[in-house]
N, C-alpha and C positions, 0 to 999 in steps of 0.2 A: 804399287805392288798390288798383284792380283788377289783376290779373296776367294777361297775355295767354296763352292757351293755344291749341294746335293739335293735332289729332286727325286723322290722316290716314285716310281713309275708303277710297280706292282710288287706285292710282297705275298708269299706263300708260306707254308709251314717250313720248307726246306729249301726255298730259293727266293731271292730278291733281285729286282732289276731297278736301276736308278741312273739318273743323268748326273755324271760328275763334271762340274764345270769351274773354270778359272785355274786350271792346272794344265801342263804340257804333258806331251807324250811320255816322257821321262818318268813324271810322277805316277802317271797312270800305270805304267809298267811296274814301277817299284811297288806300288800298291797291290797288283796282281801277284807279283812274286812273293810279297810279304804273306798274302793270304794263303797261298797253297804250300809255301816253303817255311815260313816262320812261325806261323800260329801253331803251338802245341797241342797235342792230343795224346791220350792214352793209347797204347797198342801193345799186344803181346810181343815181347822181345826175347823171350828164352822159354824153352819147354823142357822139363824134366820127366821122362818117361818111366814108368814104373812096369807097365806091361802093355804090350801091343801086338795081338793076335790078328789084327785086321790085314786087309789085302794091301793095304798102303804102307810105304816105309815112314819112319818117324820124320824124317825130313819133309815128306810131302804134308802129312798132317800139320806139323809145325807151321809151315808156309800158309797153310789154309787158315790156321788159328791166327796168324799175324795180320791177316787180311780182314779180319772180322771187326767192324768198327765198334768202338766202346765208348759209352757216354763218359764225358769229361766234365766233372763238376767245377765250372769256370769260377764259381763263387768262393772256392775253397782254396784255389791256388793263383798265384801271382802270373798267369800266363803271358803277361807283357814283359815280364823280366827277361834279361838277356842270358841269364844263367837259369837252369831248370833245377826243380826240385827233385831229389833223389827218391822220392816216395815210390815204394814197390807195392802192387796189388796181385794178390795170388787168385787165380782162377783154377779150380780143381775139377776133375771128372773121374768118375768111376763108373763104366757102363759094361753090360754084357748083352750079347746078341741072342735071338735075333732081332734086327730092327736098325734104324738110321739114328745116329747120334747127330743132335742139332746144336746150334749156338745157345739155345735157351736152357740146355742140360749144363752148362758151364756154372758152378757154384763159386760166387766171388766172396771175398772176406771184407770187400768193401761195397756196400749197397749201392752207392753212388756211381761205382765203376762197373758196368755190365754191358753185355752185348745190346746193341741199339734195337736189333730186331731178333727175336728168338727162333726164328724158321730158316737160319742159314744152315744147310746140310754140311757136316764135316767128314763123316765116313758112314759107310754101311757095314754093319756087323752081321755075320752069319750065325748060325747056332752055335753055342759054346765059345765064340770068340769074346775076348774081353780087351778093354782098353782103360788104362788108368794112368793119370798124369796130373802134375802142377804146372801150370802156365803163369808166367810172371810179367805182368803188364808195368810199362813205366812211360813217363812223359817223354815225347820225342818231337822232332820237327820233319816236315816233309822234304826239306832239302838233304836229309840223311837217309830218308827212305820213304817210298810211297805209301807205306802202311801208316804213317803218320799225317799224312795229308788230310786236312778236315774236310775237303771237297774240292770244287773246281771254281776257277774264276776267269773271266774272259770279258774283253771290251771290243767296241768299234767306235770308229769316229761318228759322232752325230753330224749327219748330212742332210741337206734339202736338195730335192730333185725338181728342177724347173722344167716343166712341160708347155712347149708353146701349144696354143691352140690352132696353130697352122697343122699339127700333126693329125694326120687322119685317123679318125676313130679314138680322139685323146679321152672321149668319154669313158672308154673302157679302162683306161688307166685310172681314172678317178673312182670308178667303181670297184677296182681291185684295191686301191689304197684304203678306201671306206670298209672293205671287208676285212682287211687286216687291222682296222681300228688306229690308222695312222691319221695324224692331224693334216688336214688338207685346207689350204687358203686358195682362193680362185680370185683372179682379177679379170679384167676384159682381155687380156692378152695371153694369160698363161695360168696352170696349176702349179702350186709350191707344196710340195709333199715333204713332211719333216719325218725321217726315218728312224722313229724311236725303237724300232726294230728292224731286221733284215727285210729288204723289199727288192725283189727282182722283176724286172720288166719282161713280158712276153717278147720271144724271139722276133716277133713281127715289127717290134719297135727299135730293134737294135740299129737299124740302118739310119735312124735320126739321131742317135747319141752324139754329142759334141757339136751338134748343129742346132737342131729344134729342141733337143733334150739336153740338158747338162746338169752335172751334180756339183753342188757347192758344199764344201766341208766347213762347218761351223768351228771357228777357230777354239782351241783350247777347252773342247767339250767332247764328252765320251759317254757312250751308253755301256754301262756296267752290268754284268751278269754275274751273280755268285750262288753257287749251289752248294748245299751242305750234306754230307754223308750221313749226318745224324748225331755225330760227337758232340757238336756244339750248335747252339741256335745260330742262324745265318747272319743275323744282324750283329752277334757278338764275335764272329769272324772278322767282320770288318771293322769293327771297333777295336779289337785287340790287334789287328794288323797296323792299324793307324798309330795306336800307342808306342807298338814297337818300332816303327819307323821314326816316330818323335825321339825315342829313346837312343836309337842309333845316330840319329842327327846330333842330338845333343853330345853324345859321347865324341863323335867326330869334331864338333866345333871346340870341345875342352881339349881335345888331342892338339889341334892347331894352334889354341892358345898357349898351351905348353911348349910348343916348338918356338913360338914368337916371344917367348920370355928370354 
């Protein structure tokens, strides 16, 4: 039985890149889909307008509001549960022109659920124009609408590029790999470049592909990149997605046991 291994390559405030080993492509894709489609976040789902004299229809403003990322207090909610909490947060606004209405102008009745960034423009109001509404945010999942996606996730196979030293000007490939900060092994006969990030050979070397240059796929190993919109810390996105996969697997196994009884 293979054991899953994770090695973090790079971690920033809103992005993480890691090597996922000991799994097949089906699991890697299941994790990717769980991150973008199953991890819940707060997003505005309904807007009640009281006054709108702006140049934009209610529907357009409502759409813009829905796409504003909202902070999601993961420590207060069981986000890995298969059923979501019905908790609703009200974000209200009352503005009068002239001026631009920004996401930071929204007033939330829950200080833990608010726009991730305050400088997203919503609408420009002219002199005398007014905008008043209540917006209601709820937990939801990206598989139901993109506004609930916590970010992006994608992966590639981890590969090793073998470059024979019979290739003219092979030193150029070595220099490029070093510049990209890729691991490079060197023997008397060849270079071995581990592609922990995307690496493309210059066109002048394409004629040697498959002969003096070959690409080896490292079995059951992937380079994963996850980026957060800011609703959740990026490491929480991965952790919650893994817990959701475990719960779904347990539920599936329990249903199989019931059928076998």
